[in-house]
N, C-alpha and C positions, 0 to 999 in steps of 0.2 A: 899614035892614032890622032887624026884630025879631030878638033873639038866637036864639030857637028856630028861626026860619026860616033864619037865617044858618048855624047849626050843621048843620041838616039838608041845606041846599043845597050846602055845601062838600063837594066830593069830588075825588079825584085825577084830574086831566085826563090823558087818554090821548094826545091830540095837540092842537096849537095852530094857530091861523091865522097862517101865517108872514109875512103882510103887515102885521101889527099891531105898532106900536111903542109903547113906554112912555117917557115923559119923566122926566128926573131929578127934576122937581118932583112928579110923581105918586108916584114911589118915596119921595121925602122925606116926603110926607104919610103913607104907610104906616108908615115907620120912626118917625115922631113918635108913633104909637100903640104901636109895638113896644117903645119904650124904657121903657114902664111895666111890662114883664114882671118877675115875681119872680126873684130870684137869691139864692144862698146868701150871707148877710151883706151883701146888697145890693152885692156887689163887681162885678156886671155884666161878667162875663168873656166874654160872647158877642160875636163880631164877624161882620159880613157882608161878603162880597166879591161884587161885582155886575159882570157883563159884559152888554152889550147889542149890541155890534157883531157883524156877520155873521162877520168875520174871527176874532174870539175864540171865538164860539160854535162855529164850525167846528172849531177846535182842541179845544174841550171835547168835541164829538161824537166826534171821533177817539179821544180818551182814554177815552171812556165807552162803548166797544164799539159805536159807531155808533148809539146810541140817538137816533132822529130828533127827539124832543121837546126835546133839549138845543139843537138848532139852530132849530127852528120856534118855540120860546118867544120872547117879547119880551125876557125877561131870564133868565139862568141864574146862579144864586146859590149860593155856598158858605157854609155856616154853620159857624163855627169857635169853639172854646174857647181861651182864653188861659191857658197854663200859668203865666205870670207875673202873671196878673191880680190876685192877692191883694196884690201889692206896691203896688197903687194905692190901697189902703184909706186911708192917711193923707190923700191928696188928696180922696178921695170923702167922707170924714167931716169934713174941715176946715170945709166950709160949714155943717154942722149945729152945729159948735162955735161958729163965729162968730155964728150966728143965735141962740145960746142954747138950742137944742133939746136939746143935751147939754152937760154941763160938762166941764172939763178932765180930771177924774178918770174919768168915763165914757168920754171920748174915748181916753185912754191905755189903759184896761182893754180897750176894744174892739179897738184896734190890736194890743195884746199877745196877746189871744185869737186873733185872725185869724192872726198870725204863728206862734204856737205850733201852731195847727191845721194850717196848710198847709206851713210850712217843712219841707223834707226829707220830704215825704209825697206823692210823685208819684201813688200809687194814689188817694188821696182827691182830689187835684187833677183827675185824669182823670175820676173818677166824677162829681164836681161839674160839670165842664165838660160832660159828657154830659147831666146833668140840666138845667143852666141853659140850654144851647143848645136842648134839646128843648122846654122850656117856651116859650122865646122864639120858636122856629120855628113852634110851633102858633099862637101869637098872631099871628105874621106872616101865616100862611095865612088866618086868620079876618079879619084887618084887610084883607088883599088882596081877599078875597071881598066884604067890605062895600063896597069901592070898585069892585066889578065885575070883578075879575080872578080867573082860575082858577089853581090851583097843583098841583104834584105833588111830594111829598117823595121823594127818591131816595138810593141809596147813592152814595158817592164812590168811583169806580173809579180805579185808577192814581194813587193819592194824590200820589206824588212829581211826576208830570207835571202834575197839576192845580195843585199848589202853585207850579210854575214859571209856568204860564199866568196865574194870578191874582196872581203875585208875593206869595205868602203867606209871612210870616216864619216862622222855625223854631219860635218859641214859640206859634204859632197852629195848633191841631190841627183839621183838618176833621172835622166830625161828620156832616153830611149835606148833600146838594145839594137845592135847590128850583128847579124850573122854574116860570116865571110867564108868563101870557099870556091870550089869549082862546081858550077851548076851541072846537075844531071841533064843531059841533052836529049834523052828520049822523051818523046811526046810533049815537047814544050808547047804550051798553049799560045795562041796568037795574043798579041798585046791587047789589053782591054780598050774599050772605046775611049777616045779622047775628044773632048769638046772642041769645036772649032774656035779659033782665036776670038772671033766676034762674040762668043758667049761668055768669055771671062776677061776680056780686055775692054776697058771703058775709057775712051778718050773724052776728057772733061772740057778742054778749052776749044 
């Protein structure tokens, strides 16, 4: 699908066909695209937690104020940011050093910069987790649409219960939920009003 068509055709699904399943291999294909998303210092702090079973989705629905799409979706996914993610920088940059893309000095300087920036700075960590996860999630939804799947980004309700259902560790902070499946095509509402470009783009110079 051409990108312009893809961007215009992706929209938030209101309800899903409850009898449609998605395989682990199909999800893997989507995530292979998602892993190319940009992140601060390329430390890739975004994590995805995926449930596809009816049992788990039913628990998610109950925790999400009975929103039916969390159950009818083929997969209900929690997108998280890792508050300890910056600590993986040495491992993530090691390969670049070994390949000669960066030298020892640049490697050490980069790791030192990352540690100074994020150590004892929970506010920045939280802000960057939100940015990184949001960028990644948008790419996920576009990649899913390119593969023929519909999505809907959602708030995470009852976060402590959701973390228990998905077995999410303490250092992984839920940012948003994404439901994925095949949209019910009956009575699809027209797309909501979109502001003209002149209302939200401001040319400064």
